[in-house]
mmCIF file of the N, C-alpha and C atoms, coordinates in Angstrom:
data_MODEL
# 
_entry.id   MODEL 
# 
loop_
_atom_site.group_PDB 
_atom_site.id 
_atom_site.type_symbol 
_atom_site.label_atom_id 
_atom_site.label_alt_id 
_atom_site.label_comp_id 
_atom_site.label_asym_id 
_atom_site.label_entity_id 
_atom_site.label_seq_id 
_atom_site.pdbx_PDB_ins_code 
_atom_site.Cartn_x 
_atom_site.Cartn_y 
_atom_site.Cartn_z 
_atom_site.occupancy 
_atom_site.B_iso_or_equiv 
_atom_site.pdbx_formal_charge 
_atom_site.auth_seq_id 
_atom_site.auth_comp_id 
_atom_site.auth_asym_id 
_atom_site.auth_atom_id 
_atom_site.pdbx_PDB_model_num 
ATOM 1   N N  . MET A 1 1  ? 17.407  6.228  32.586  1.00 0.00 ? 1  MET A N  1 
ATOM 2   C CA . MET A 1 1  ? 17.828  6.227  30.045  1.00 0.00 ? 1  MET A CA 1 
ATOM 3   C C  . MET A 1 1  ? 17.884  5.432  29.589  1.00 0.00 ? 1  MET A C  1 
ATOM 4   N N  . SER A 1 2  ? 18.136  3.992  30.754  1.00 0.00 ? 2  SER A N  1 
ATOM 5   C CA . SER A 1 2  ? 18.938  2.719  30.336  1.00 0.00 ? 2  SER A CA 1 
ATOM 6   C C  . SER A 1 2  ? 17.034  1.757  30.420  1.00 0.00 ? 2  SER A C  1 
ATOM 7   N N  . ASP A 1 3  ? 15.999  2.779  30.991  1.00 0.00 ? 3  ASP A N  1 
ATOM 8   C CA . ASP A 1 3  ? 15.567  1.307  30.966  1.00 0.00 ? 3  ASP A CA 1 
ATOM 9   C C  . ASP A 1 3  ? 14.440  1.995  29.151  1.00 0.00 ? 3  ASP A C  1 
ATOM 10  N N  . ILE A 1 4  ? 14.939  3.032  29.079  1.00 0.00 ? 4  ILE A N  1 
ATOM 11  C CA . ILE A 1 4  ? 14.137  3.496  27.523  1.00 0.00 ? 4  ILE A CA 1 
ATOM 12  C C  . ILE A 1 4  ? 15.197  2.344  26.063  1.00 0.00 ? 4  ILE A C  1 
ATOM 13  N N  . LYS A 1 5  ? 16.121  2.365  26.519  1.00 0.00 ? 5  LYS A N  1 
ATOM 14  C CA . LYS A 1 5  ? 16.112  1.331  25.300  1.00 0.00 ? 5  LYS A CA 1 
ATOM 15  C C  . LYS A 1 5  ? 16.133  0.348  25.479  1.00 0.00 ? 5  LYS A C  1 
ATOM 16  N N  . ASP A 1 6  ? 15.802  -0.173 26.957  1.00 0.00 ? 6  ASP A N  1 
ATOM 17  C CA . ASP A 1 6  ? 15.755  -1.562 26.968  1.00 0.00 ? 6  ASP A CA 1 
ATOM 18  C C  . ASP A 1 6  ? 14.519  -1.874 26.058  1.00 0.00 ? 6  ASP A C  1 
ATOM 19  N N  . LYS A 1 7  ? 13.178  -1.612 26.846  1.00 0.00 ? 7  LYS A N  1 
ATOM 20  C CA . LYS A 1 7  ? 11.881  -1.300 25.787  1.00 0.00 ? 7  LYS A CA 1 
ATOM 21  C C  . LYS A 1 7  ? 12.084  -2.211 24.251  1.00 0.00 ? 7  LYS A C  1 
ATOM 22  N N  . LYS A 1 8  ? 11.181  -2.857 24.565  1.00 0.00 ? 8  LYS A N  1 
ATOM 23  C CA . LYS A 1 8  ? 10.684  -3.229 23.230  1.00 0.00 ? 8  LYS A CA 1 
ATOM 24  C C  . LYS A 1 8  ? 9.674   -1.835 21.909  1.00 0.00 ? 8  LYS A C  1 
ATOM 25  N N  . PRO A 1 9  ? 10.090  -1.764 20.477  1.00 0.00 ? 9  PRO A N  1 
ATOM 26  C CA . PRO A 1 9  ? 8.357   -0.772 19.785  1.00 0.00 ? 9  PRO A CA 1 
ATOM 27  C C  . PRO A 1 9  ? 7.311   -2.006 20.134  1.00 0.00 ? 9  PRO A C  1 
ATOM 28  N N  . LEU A 1 10 ? 6.077   -1.428 20.350  1.00 0.00 ? 10 LEU A N  1 
ATOM 29  C CA . LEU A 1 10 ? 5.204   -2.305 19.911  1.00 0.00 ? 10 LEU A CA 1 
ATOM 30  C C  . LEU A 1 10 ? 5.325   -2.717 18.324  1.00 0.00 ? 10 LEU A C  1 
ATOM 31  N N  . LYS A 1 11 ? 4.272   -3.627 18.360  1.00 0.00 ? 11 LYS A N  1 
ATOM 32  C CA . LYS A 1 11 ? 4.276   -4.096 17.240  1.00 0.00 ? 11 LYS A CA 1 
ATOM 33  C C  . LYS A 1 11 ? 1.888   -3.129 17.120  1.00 0.00 ? 11 LYS A C  1 
ATOM 34  N N  . LEU A 1 12 ? 2.781   -2.673 15.907  1.00 0.00 ? 12 LEU A N  1 
ATOM 35  C CA . LEU A 1 12 ? 0.680   -2.321 16.170  1.00 0.00 ? 12 LEU A CA 1 
ATOM 36  C C  . LEU A 1 12 ? -0.129  -2.632 14.615  1.00 0.00 ? 12 LEU A C  1 
ATOM 37  N N  . ARG A 1 13 ? -1.195  -3.581 14.559  1.00 0.00 ? 13 ARG A N  1 
ATOM 38  C CA . ARG A 1 13 ? -1.576  -3.831 13.378  1.00 0.00 ? 13 ARG A CA 1 
ATOM 39  C C  . ARG A 1 13 ? -2.067  -2.661 12.443  1.00 0.00 ? 13 ARG A C  1 
ATOM 40  N N  . PRO A 1 14 ? -1.490  -2.727 10.787  1.00 0.00 ? 14 PRO A N  1 
ATOM 41  C CA . PRO A 1 14 ? -1.551  -1.912 10.340  1.00 0.00 ? 14 PRO A CA 1 
ATOM 42  C C  . PRO A 1 14 ? -3.301  -1.287 9.898   1.00 0.00 ? 14 PRO A C  1 
ATOM 43  N N  . VAL A 1 15 ? -3.570  0.137  9.638   1.00 0.00 ? 15 VAL A N  1 
ATOM 44  C CA . VAL A 1 15 ? -4.814  0.162  9.648   1.00 0.00 ? 15 VAL A CA 1 
ATOM 45  C C  . VAL A 1 15 ? -5.687  0.285  8.044   1.00 0.00 ? 15 VAL A C  1 
ATOM 46  N N  . GLU A 1 16 ? -4.568  0.558  6.778   1.00 0.00 ? 16 GLU A N  1 
ATOM 47  C CA . GLU A 1 16 ? -5.259  -0.069 5.566   1.00 0.00 ? 16 GLU A CA 1 
ATOM 48  C C  . GLU A 1 16 ? -4.592  -1.419 5.502   1.00 0.00 ? 16 GLU A C  1 
ATOM 49  N N  . GLN A 1 17 ? -5.775  -1.313 4.791   1.00 0.00 ? 17 GLN A N  1 
ATOM 50  C CA . GLN A 1 17 ? -5.720  -2.652 4.369   1.00 0.00 ? 17 GLN A CA 1 
ATOM 51  C C  . GLN A 1 17 ? -5.225  -2.765 2.582   1.00 0.00 ? 17 GLN A C  1 
ATOM 52  N N  . HIS A 1 18 ? -3.882  -3.398 2.486   1.00 0.00 ? 18 HIS A N  1 
ATOM 53  C CA . HIS A 1 18 ? -3.621  -3.519 0.830   1.00 0.00 ? 18 HIS A CA 1 
ATOM 54  C C  . HIS A 1 18 ? -3.858  -4.854 -0.120  1.00 0.00 ? 18 HIS A C  1 
ATOM 55  N N  . THR A 1 19 ? -4.662  -5.420 0.668   1.00 0.00 ? 19 THR A N  1 
ATOM 56  C CA . THR A 1 19 ? -4.880  -6.878 -0.364  1.00 0.00 ? 19 THR A CA 1 
ATOM 57  C C  . THR A 1 19 ? -5.849  -6.478 -1.948  1.00 0.00 ? 19 THR A C  1 
ATOM 58  N N  . THR A 1 20 ? -6.867  -4.764 -1.806  1.00 0.00 ? 20 THR A N  1 
ATOM 59  C CA . THR A 1 20 ? -7.599  -4.550 -3.051  1.00 0.00 ? 20 THR A CA 1 
ATOM 60  C C  . THR A 1 20 ? -6.588  -3.829 -3.728  1.00 0.00 ? 20 THR A C  1 
ATOM 61  N N  . ALA A 1 21 ? -5.924  -3.011 -3.294  1.00 0.00 ? 21 ALA A N  1 
ATOM 62  C CA . ALA A 1 21 ? -4.381  -2.304 -3.735  1.00 0.00 ? 21 ALA A CA 1 
ATOM 63  C C  . ALA A 1 21 ? -3.924  -2.594 -4.920  1.00 0.00 ? 21 ALA A C  1 
ATOM 64  N N  . ALA A 1 22 ? -5.001  -0.924 -5.796  1.00 0.00 ? 22 ALA A N  1 
ATOM 65  C CA . ALA A 1 22 ? -4.033  -0.986 -7.444  1.00 0.00 ? 22 ALA A CA 1 
ATOM 66  C C  . ALA A 1 22 ? -2.616  -1.567 -7.841  1.00 0.00 ? 22 ALA A C  1 
ATOM 67  N N  . TRP A 1 23 ? -2.047  -1.740 -7.241  1.00 0.00 ? 23 TRP A N  1 
ATOM 68  C CA . TRP A 1 23 ? -0.365  -2.565 -7.090  1.00 0.00 ? 23 TRP A CA 1 
ATOM 69  C C  . TRP A 1 23 ? -0.886  -3.263 -6.672  1.00 0.00 ? 23 TRP A C  1 
ATOM 70  N N  . ALA A 1 24 ? -1.524  -3.946 -6.696  1.00 0.00 ? 24 ALA A N  1 
ATOM 71  C CA . ALA A 1 24 ? -1.417  -5.737 -5.754  1.00 0.00 ? 24 ALA A CA 1 
ATOM 72  C C  . ALA A 1 24 ? -1.237  -6.404 -6.985  1.00 0.00 ? 24 ALA A C  1 
ATOM 73  N N  . ASN A 1 25 ? -1.702  -5.688 -8.331  1.00 0.00 ? 25 ASN A N  1 
ATOM 74  C CA . ASN A 1 25 ? -2.382  -7.148 -9.594  1.00 0.00 ? 25 ASN A CA 1 
ATOM 75  C C  . ASN A 1 25 ? -0.890  -6.406 -10.882 1.00 0.00 ? 25 ASN A C  1 
ATOM 76  N N  . ILE A 1 26 ? 0.602   -5.806 -10.049 1.00 0.00 ? 26 ILE A N  1 
ATOM 77  C CA . ILE A 1 26 ? 1.662   -5.441 -10.950 1.00 0.00 ? 26 ILE A CA 1 
ATOM 78  C C  . ILE A 1 26 ? 1.727   -5.714 -11.842 1.00 0.00 ? 26 ILE A C  1 
ATOM 79  N N  . GLU A 1 27 ? 1.752   -5.090 -13.254 1.00 0.00 ? 27 GLU A N  1 
ATOM 80  C CA . GLU A 1 27 ? 1.987   -5.531 -14.302 1.00 0.00 ? 27 GLU A CA 1 
ATOM 81  C C  . GLU A 1 27 ? 3.668   -5.230 -14.322 1.00 0.00 ? 27 GLU A C  1 
ATOM 82  N N  . LYS A 1 28 ? 3.482   -4.955 -14.808 1.00 0.00 ? 28 LYS A N  1 
ATOM 83  C CA . LYS A 1 28 ? 5.772   -4.284 -14.838 1.00 0.00 ? 28 LYS A CA 1 
ATOM 84  C C  . LYS A 1 28 ? 5.935   -3.562 -13.981 1.00 0.00 ? 28 LYS A C  1 
ATOM 85  N N  . ILE A 1 29 ? 7.823   -4.085 -13.281 1.00 0.00 ? 29 ILE A N  1 
ATOM 86  C CA . ILE A 1 29 ? 8.165   -2.302 -12.738 1.00 0.00 ? 29 ILE A CA 1 
ATOM 87  C C  . ILE A 1 29 ? 9.509   -1.912 -12.919 1.00 0.00 ? 29 ILE A C  1 
ATOM 88  N N  . LYS A 1 30 ? 9.389   -0.158 -13.039 1.00 0.00 ? 30 LYS A N  1 
ATOM 89  C CA . LYS A 1 30 ? 10.663  0.235  -13.744 1.00 0.00 ? 30 LYS A CA 1 
ATOM 90  C C  . LYS A 1 30 ? 11.967  -0.384 -13.405 1.00 0.00 ? 30 LYS A C  1 
ATOM 91  N N  . GLU A 1 31 ? 12.861  -0.099 -14.121 1.00 0.00 ? 31 GLU A N  1 
ATOM 92  C CA . GLU A 1 31 ? 14.060  -0.282 -13.828 1.00 0.00 ? 31 GLU A CA 1 
ATOM 93  C C  . GLU A 1 31 ? 14.502  -0.229 -13.226 1.00 0.00 ? 31 GLU A C  1 
ATOM 94  N N  . VAL A 1 32 ? 15.178  1.605  -13.074 1.00 0.00 ? 32 VAL A N  1 
ATOM 95  C CA . VAL A 1 32 ? 15.748  2.044  -12.010 1.00 0.00 ? 32 VAL A CA 1 
ATOM 96  C C  . VAL A 1 32 ? 15.104  2.198  -11.097 1.00 0.00 ? 32 VAL A C  1 
ATOM 97  N N  . SER A 1 33 ? 13.917  3.142  -11.140 1.00 0.00 ? 33 SER A N  1 
ATOM 98  C CA . SER A 1 33 ? 12.855  3.612  -9.471  1.00 0.00 ? 33 SER A CA 1 
ATOM 99  C C  . SER A 1 33 ? 12.529  2.406  -8.734  1.00 0.00 ? 33 SER A C  1 
ATOM 100 N N  . ASN A 1 34 ? 12.567  1.028  -9.385  1.00 0.00 ? 34 ASN A N  1 
ATOM 101 C CA . ASN A 1 34 ? 11.373  -0.344 -9.452  1.00 0.00 ? 34 ASN A CA 1 
ATOM 102 C C  . ASN A 1 34 ? 9.864   0.183  -8.566  1.00 0.00 ? 34 ASN A C  1 
ATOM 103 N N  . VAL A 1 35 ? 9.671   1.590  -9.186  1.00 0.00 ? 35 VAL A N  1 
ATOM 104 C CA . VAL A 1 35 ? 8.029   1.406  -9.138  1.00 0.00 ? 35 VAL A CA 1 
ATOM 105 C C  . VAL A 1 35 ? 7.327   0.550  -9.957  1.00 0.00 ? 35 VAL A C  1 
ATOM 106 N N  . ALA A 1 36 ? 6.366   -0.056 -9.203  1.00 0.00 ? 36 ALA A N  1 
ATOM 107 C CA . ALA A 1 36 ? 5.622   -0.897 -9.221  1.00 0.00 ? 36 ALA A CA 1 
ATOM 108 C C  . ALA A 1 36 ? 4.167   -0.528 -10.400 1.00 0.00 ? 36 ALA A C  1 
ATOM 109 N N  . ILE A 1 37 ? 4.416   -0.996 -11.633 1.00 0.00 ? 37 ILE A N  1 
ATOM 110 C CA . ILE A 1 37 ? 2.702   0.055  -12.142 1.00 0.00 ? 37 ILE A CA 1 
ATOM 111 C C  . ILE A 1 37 ? 1.660   -1.245 -12.637 1.00 0.00 ? 37 ILE A C  1 
ATOM 112 N N  . PRO A 1 38 ? 0.611   -0.877 -11.807 1.00 0.00 ? 38 PRO A N  1 
ATOM 113 C CA . PRO A 1 38 ? -0.239  -2.015 -11.624 1.00 0.00 ? 38 PRO A CA 1 
ATOM 114 C C  . PRO A 1 38 ? -1.178  -1.807 -14.095 1.00 0.00 ? 38 PRO A C  1 
ATOM 115 N N  . SER A 1 39 ? -2.154  -2.604 -13.231 1.00 0.00 ? 39 SER A N  1 
ATOM 116 C CA . SER A 1 39 ? -2.599  -2.982 -15.130 1.00 0.00 ? 39 SER A CA 1 
ATOM 117 C C  . SER A 1 39 ? -3.418  -1.925 -15.172 1.00 0.00 ? 39 SER A C  1 
ATOM 118 N N  . GLU A 1 40 ? -3.568  -1.604 -16.137 1.00 0.00 ? 40 GLU A N  1 
ATOM 119 C CA . GLU A 1 40 ? -4.690  -0.570 -16.720 1.00 0.00 ? 40 GLU A CA 1 
ATOM 120 C C  . GLU A 1 40 ? -6.235  -0.533 -16.360 1.00 0.00 ? 40 GLU A C  1 
ATOM 121 N N  . ILE A 1 41 ? -6.770  -2.322 -15.637 1.00 0.00 ? 41 ILE A N  1 
ATOM 122 C CA . ILE A 1 41 ? -7.833  -3.075 -14.986 1.00 0.00 ? 41 ILE A CA 1 
ATOM 123 C C  . ILE A 1 41 ? -8.221  -2.128 -13.486 1.00 0.00 ? 41 ILE A C  1 
ATOM 124 N N  . GLU A 1 42 ? -6.934  -2.371 -13.345 1.00 0.00 ? 42 GLU A N  1 
ATOM 125 C CA . GLU A 1 42 ? -6.542  -1.974 -11.507 1.00 0.00 ? 42 GLU A CA 1 
ATOM 126 C C  . GLU A 1 42 ? -7.335  -0.821 -11.589 1.00 0.00 ? 42 GLU A C  1 
ATOM 127 N N  . VAL A 1 43 ? -6.356  0.208  -12.385 1.00 0.00 ? 43 VAL A N  1 
ATOM 128 C CA . VAL A 1 43 ? -6.207  1.557  -12.607 1.00 0.00 ? 43 VAL A CA 1 
ATOM 129 C C  . VAL A 1 43 ? -7.719  2.344  -12.066 1.00 0.00 ? 43 VAL A C  1 
ATOM 130 N N  . GLY A 1 44 ? -8.748  1.485  -13.431 1.00 0.00 ? 44 GLY A N  1 
ATOM 131 C CA . GLY A 1 44 ? -10.167 1.818  -13.497 1.00 0.00 ? 44 GLY A CA 1 
ATOM 132 C C  . GLY A 1 44 ? -10.756 0.983  -11.923 1.00 0.00 ? 44 GLY A C  1 
ATOM 133 N N  . ASN A 1 45 ? -10.470 0.437  -11.536 1.00 0.00 ? 45 ASN A N  1 
ATOM 134 C CA . ASN A 1 45 ? -10.881 -0.157 -10.430 1.00 0.00 ? 45 ASN A CA 1 
ATOM 135 C C  . ASN A 1 45 ? -10.570 0.385  -9.058  1.00 0.00 ? 45 ASN A C  1 
ATOM 136 N N  . ALA A 1 46 ? -9.434  0.979  -9.489  1.00 0.00 ? 46 ALA A N  1 
ATOM 137 C CA . ALA A 1 46 ? -9.282  2.229  -8.191  1.00 0.00 ? 46 ALA A CA 1 
ATOM 138 C C  . ALA A 1 46 ? -10.140 3.138  -7.838  1.00 0.00 ? 46 ALA A C  1 
ATOM 139 N N  . LYS A 1 47 ? -9.827  4.480  -9.431  1.00 0.00 ? 47 LYS A N  1 
ATOM 140 C CA . LYS A 1 47 ? -10.554 5.283  -9.365  1.00 0.00 ? 47 LYS A CA 1 
ATOM 141 C C  . LYS A 1 47 ? -12.231 4.752  -9.068  1.00 0.00 ? 47 LYS A C  1 
ATOM 142 N N  . GLU A 1 48 ? -12.421 3.448  -9.756  1.00 0.00 ? 48 GLU A N  1 
ATOM 143 C CA . GLU A 1 48 ? -13.894 3.673  -9.626  1.00 0.00 ? 48 GLU A CA 1 
ATOM 144 C C  . GLU A 1 48 ? -14.295 3.703  -8.074  1.00 0.00 ? 48 GLU A C  1 
ATOM 145 N N  . TRP A 1 49 ? -13.620 3.417  -7.014  1.00 0.00 ? 49 TRP A N  1 
ATOM 146 C CA . TRP A 1 49 ? -13.379 2.759  -5.981  1.00 0.00 ? 49 TRP A CA 1 
ATOM 147 C C  . TRP A 1 49 ? -13.248 4.229  -5.208  1.00 0.00 ? 49 TRP A C  1 
ATOM 148 N N  . VAL A 1 50 ? -12.398 4.960  -5.529  1.00 0.00 ? 50 VAL A N  1 
ATOM 149 C CA . VAL A 1 50 ? -12.331 6.602  -5.086  1.00 0.00 ? 50 VAL A CA 1 
ATOM 150 C C  . VAL A 1 50 ? -13.412 7.329  -4.725  1.00 0.00 ? 50 VAL A C  1 
ATOM 151 N N  . ASP A 1 51 ? -14.222 6.661  -6.545  1.00 0.00 ? 51 ASP A N  1 
ATOM 152 C CA . ASP A 1 51 ? -14.619 7.639  -7.029  1.00 0.00 ? 51 ASP A CA 1 
ATOM 153 C C  . ASP A 1 51 ? -16.503 7.655  -5.760  1.00 0.00 ? 51 ASP A C  1 
ATOM 154 N N  . THR A 1 52 ? -16.812 6.583  -5.794  1.00 0.00 ? 52 THR A N  1 
ATOM 155 C CA . THR A 1 52 ? -17.885 5.618  -5.340  1.00 0.00 ? 52 THR A CA 1 
ATOM 156 C C  . THR A 1 52 ? -17.858 6.139  -3.613  1.00 0.00 ? 52 THR A C  1 
ATOM 157 N N  . ASN A 1 53 ? -16.832 5.858  -3.174  1.00 0.00 ? 53 ASN A N  1 
ATOM 158 C CA . ASN A 1 53 ? -16.052 6.479  -1.238  1.00 0.00 ? 53 ASN A CA 1 
ATOM 159 C C  . ASN A 1 53 ? -15.964 7.851  -0.777  1.00 0.00 ? 53 ASN A C  1 
ATOM 160 N N  . GLN A 1 54 ? -16.112 8.767  -1.803  1.00 0.00 ? 54 GLN A N  1 
ATOM 161 C CA . GLN A 1 54 ? -15.811 9.790  -1.883  1.00 0.00 ? 54 GLN A CA 1 
ATOM 162 C C  . GLN A 1 54 ? -17.240 10.029 -0.274  1.00 0.00 ? 54 GLN A C  1 
ATOM 163 N N  . LYS A 1 55 ? -16.287 11.528 0.276   1.00 0.00 ? 55 LYS A N  1 
ATOM 164 C CA . LYS A 1 55 ? -17.493 11.554 1.714   1.00 0.00 ? 55 LYS A CA 1 
ATOM 165 C C  . LYS A 1 55 ? -17.162 13.016 0.760   1.00 0.00 ? 55 LYS A C  1 
# 
């Protein structure tokens, strides 16, 4: 049982890449919830990307 506690978790490389995400260009942040609001341009870019990459 002590062997399980001594092992460090593996650090895995993330699958997704967030550099082109809509929230990467944050226009403002909501005060209470701290939710990032992207600019309209970024939302449009994200929608266009989703529309062209549908299976």
